C-alpha positions as a Python dict, from the first residue, in 0.01 Angstrom:
ca = {
    (1, 'M'): (0, 0, 0),
    (2, 'E'): (-290, 64, -264),
    (3, 'Q'): (-620, -29, 3),
    (4, 'I'): (-810, -361, -92),
    (5, 'A'): (-1133, -156, -168),
    (6, 'Q'): (-990, 109, -391),
    (7, 'R'): (-906, -199, -646),
    (8, 'T'): (-987, -220, -979),
    (9, 'S'): (-802, -575, -1069),
    (10, 'R'): (-585, -770, -877),
    (11, 'P'): (-216, -633, -933),
    (12, 'R'): (89, -794, -1092),
    (13, 'S'): (314, -1022, -906),
    (14, 'E'): (649, -835, -922),
    (15, 'T'): (769, -1142, -980),
    (16, 'R'): (617, -1261, -1307),
    (17, 'T'): (699, -886, -1425),
    (18, 'Y'): (1098, -935, -1407),
    (19, 'W'): (1084, -1326, -1446),
    (20, 'A'): (1236, -1296, -1748),
    (21, 'V'): (1517, -1076, -1633),
    (22, 'M'): (1610, -1269, -1295),
    (23, 'S'): (1943, -1461, -1234),
    (24, 'P'): (1864, -1823, -1229),
    (25, 'Y'): (1931, -1815, -788),
    (26, 'E'): (1667, -1570, -834),
    (27, 'R'): (1443, -1768, -972),
    (28, 'F'): (1538, -2076, -758),
    (29, 'E'): (1496, -1829, -452),
    (30, 'Q'): (1102, -1719, -599),
    (31, 'L'): (1060, -2116, -656),
    (32, 'V'): (1133, -2227, -303),
    (33, 'A'): (988, -1925, -130),
    (34, 'L'): (596, -2040, -326),
    (35, 'T'): (709, -2431, -226),
    (36, 'L'): (728, -2268, 157),
    (37, 'A'): (415, -2084, 105),
    (38, 'G'): (212, -2362, -57),
    (39, 'L'): (308, -2608, 225),
    (40, 'V'): (248, -2369, 515),
    (41, 'A'): (-85, -2261, 359),
    (42, 'V'): (-196, -2658, 352),
    (43, 'V'): (-60, -2636, 745),
    (44, 'I'): (-317, -2371, 815),
    (45, 'L'): (-623, -2494, 665),
    (46, 'A'): (-572, -2838, 813),
    (47, 'A'): (-476, -2683, 1155),
    (48, 'L'): (-792, -2455, 1117),
    (49, 'V'): (-992, -2748, 1015),
    (50, 'Q'): (-908, -2926, 1338),
    (51, 'L'): (-955, -2604, 1544),
    (52, 'V'): (-1271, -2576, 1459),
    (53, 'R'): (-1351, -2934, 1457),
    (54, 'E'): (-1214, -2939, 1826),
    (55, 'V'): (-1465, -2601, 1938),
    (56, 'F'): (-1745, -2714, 1735),
    (57, 'A'): (-1748, -3088, 1928),
    (58, 'G'): (-1662, -2945, 2228),
    (59, 'L'): (-1931, -2654, 2295),
    (60, 'V'): (-2206, -2937, 2121),
    (61, 'L'): (-2122, -3228, 2302),
    (62, 'G'): (-2111, -2992, 2597),
    (63, 'A'): (-1674, -3151, 2632),
    (64, 'L'): (-1586, -2804, 2627),
    (65, 'D'): (-1647, -2574, 2899),
    (66, 'P'): (-1495, -2192, 2807),
    (67, 'L'): (-1465, -2095, 3183),
    (68, 'D'): (-1250, -2394, 3239),
    (69, 'P'): (-907, -2299, 3254),
    (70, 'R'): (-761, -2586, 3075),
    (71, 'A'): (-972, -2589, 2793),
    (72, 'F'): (-912, -2183, 2782),
    (73, 'Q'): (-554, -2275, 2755),
    (74, 'Q'): (-614, -2534, 2459),
    (75, 'V'): (-818, -2361, 2244),
    (76, 'F'): (-639, -2028, 2234),
    (77, 'G'): (-317, -2256, 2250),
    (78, 'M'): (-421, -2343, 1884),
    (79, 'I'): (-529, -2021, 1782),
    (80, 'M'): (-200, -1874, 1840),
    (81, 'T'): (-44, -2174, 1671),
    (82, 'L'): (-261, -2017, 1397),
    (83, 'L'): (-166, -1697, 1415),
    (84, 'I'): (238, -1795, 1415),
    (85, 'A'): (181, -2003, 1088),
    (86, 'M'): (0, -1670, 933),
    (87, 'E'): (276, -1471, 1034),
    (88, 'F'): (522, -1685, 915),
    (89, 'K'): (352, -1752, 550),
    (90, 'H'): (308, -1374, 551),
    (91, 'S'): (699, -1322, 593),
    (92, 'I'): (733, -1580, 343),
    (93, 'V'): (491, -1386, 81),
    (94, 'R'): (682, -1051, 152),
    (95, 'V'): (991, -1247, -42),
    (96, 'I'): (745, -1384, -319),
    (97, 'H'): (609, -1027, -373),
    (98, 'R'): (960, -892, -405),
    (99, 'R'): (928, -655, -70),
    (100, 'A'): (1181, -829, 95),
    (101, 'H'): (1467, -1065, -40),
    (102, 'I'): (1493, -1220, 255),
    (103, 'I'): (1318, -1317, 604),
    (104, 'Q'): (1372, -990, 797),
    (105, 'V'): (1524, -997, 1152),
    (106, 'K'): (1230, -791, 1278),
    (107, 'T'): (978, -1075, 1058),
    (108, 'V'): (1151, -1352, 1287),
    (109, 'L'): (1169, -1133, 1629),
    (110, 'L'): (788, -1100, 1616),
    (111, 'I'): (759, -1470, 1545),
    (112, 'A'): (943, -1583, 1850),
    (113, 'Q'): (762, -1276, 2046),
    (114, 'L'): (426, -1461, 1950),
    (115, 'A'): (552, -1812, 1988),
    (116, 'L'): (646, -1695, 2370),
    (117, 'A'): (288, -1569, 2379),
    (118, 'R'): (150, -1864, 2314),
    (119, 'K'): (351, -2050, 2575),
    (120, 'F'): (269, -1823, 2824),
    (121, 'I'): (-74, -1909, 2754),
    (122, 'I'): (-79, -2302, 2769),
    (123, 'L'): (195, -2283, 3049),
    (124, 'D'): (82, -2444, 3345),
    (125, 'L'): (145, -2236, 3668),
    (126, 'Q'): (124, -2509, 3915),
    (127, 'G'): (361, -2797, 3748),
    (128, 'T'): (642, -2544, 3600),
    (129, 'R'): (917, -2455, 3784),
    (130, 'A'): (974, -2070, 3917),
    (131, 'A'): (1321, -2043, 3707),
    (132, 'E'): (1169, -2176, 3388),
    (133, 'I'): (927, -1895, 3443),
    (134, 'F'): (1169, -1641, 3491),
    (135, 'A'): (1377, -1753, 3170),
    (136, 'L'): (1096, -1718, 2947),
    (137, 'G'): (1039, -1374, 3108),
    (138, 'F'): (1396, -1316, 3030),
    (139, 'A'): (1341, -1441, 2683),
    (140, 'V'): (1051, -1174, 2584),
    (141, 'L'): (1275, -878, 2748),
    (142, 'V'): (1588, -979, 2537),
    (143, 'L'): (1352, -995, 2211),
    (144, 'G'): (1145, -655, 2350),
    (145, 'V'): (1484, -557, 2307),
    (146, 'A'): (1626, -697, 2056),
    (147, 'H'): (1241, -519, 1886),
    (148, 'W'): (1300, -147, 1981),
    (149, 'L'): (1672, -173, 1894),
    (150, 'L'): (1580, -249, 1554),
    (151, 'R'): (1283, -4, 1567),
    (152, 'E'): (1512, 279, 1626),
    (153, 'R'): (1793, 211, 1361),
    (154, 'D'): (1530, 198, 1107),
    (155, 'R'): (1303, 526, 1252),
    (156, 'A'): (1728, 659, 1254),
    (157, 'E'): (1742, 574, 915),
    (158, 'R'): (1461, 696, 798),
    (159, 'L'): (1548, 1012, 998),
    (160, 'D'): (1856, 1036, 807),
    (161, 'E'): (1746, 1003, 473),
    (162, 'A'): (1499, 1299, 523),
    (163, 'R'): (1724, 1495, 652),
    (164, 'G'): (1931, 1423, 350),
    (165, 'K'): (1639, 1512, 136),
    (166, 'I'): (1608, 1803, 303),
    (167, 'S'): (1968, 1928, 295),
    (168, 'Q'): (1969, 1849, -57),
    (169, 'G'): (1669, 2086, -153),
    (170, 'T'): (1819, 2334, 68),
    (171, 'Q'): (2130, 2410, -156),
    (172, 'V'): (1922, 2367, -410),
    (173, 'Q'): (1759, 2612, -279),
    (174, 'D'): (2018, 2837, -207),
    (175, 'R'): (2225, 2812, -543),
    (176, 'Q'): (1841, 2930, -703),
    (177, 'S'): (1851, 3219, -453),
    (178, 'Q'): (2220, 3300, -503),
    (179, 'R'): (2156, 3271, -910),
    (180, 'N'): (1827, 3549, -840),
    (181, 'D'): (2081, 3777, -656),
    (182, 'R'): (2318, 3772, -879),
    (183, 'G'): (2010, 3865, -1189),
    (184, 'E'): (2021, 3512, -1329),
    (185, 'E'): (1749, 3315, -1451),
}
């Protein structure tokens, strides 16, 4: 992907580029993704305004003690909620920019991991049963293993593709070498 600092102009949207050749369903899919991205952006903006208001008012009025575990949990819980929403919006934007046709499984797993991390941050350990903590920990483990398995599958596919290209290149070189041995050009 082109680095933002190296851009000389705004990149052209692939949706606009291919709109004329898209099927009606692909156009519908793009319109739904654009609408969802807009709605999520509004929710993110509203949540950010609320977070800034809460933190600013808490610090100025002295009601927010950053060393108080409950205040820490509340503020970082809101921050994690924003991060989850931003990651969700990013996955929708990938569909809009035609880098993915559907929301990717790895993205869903990442969002679930972020949601569980948020849950652990806001969790009141004194008021939570051990079985619930164990279940949340097990969910984190399962999501981590699933993410790792998908990453390994993707890595194996990339290696297979690379081996195929190397194999094809080797075959071309072997044929060229055989022609040279026979004196052909």
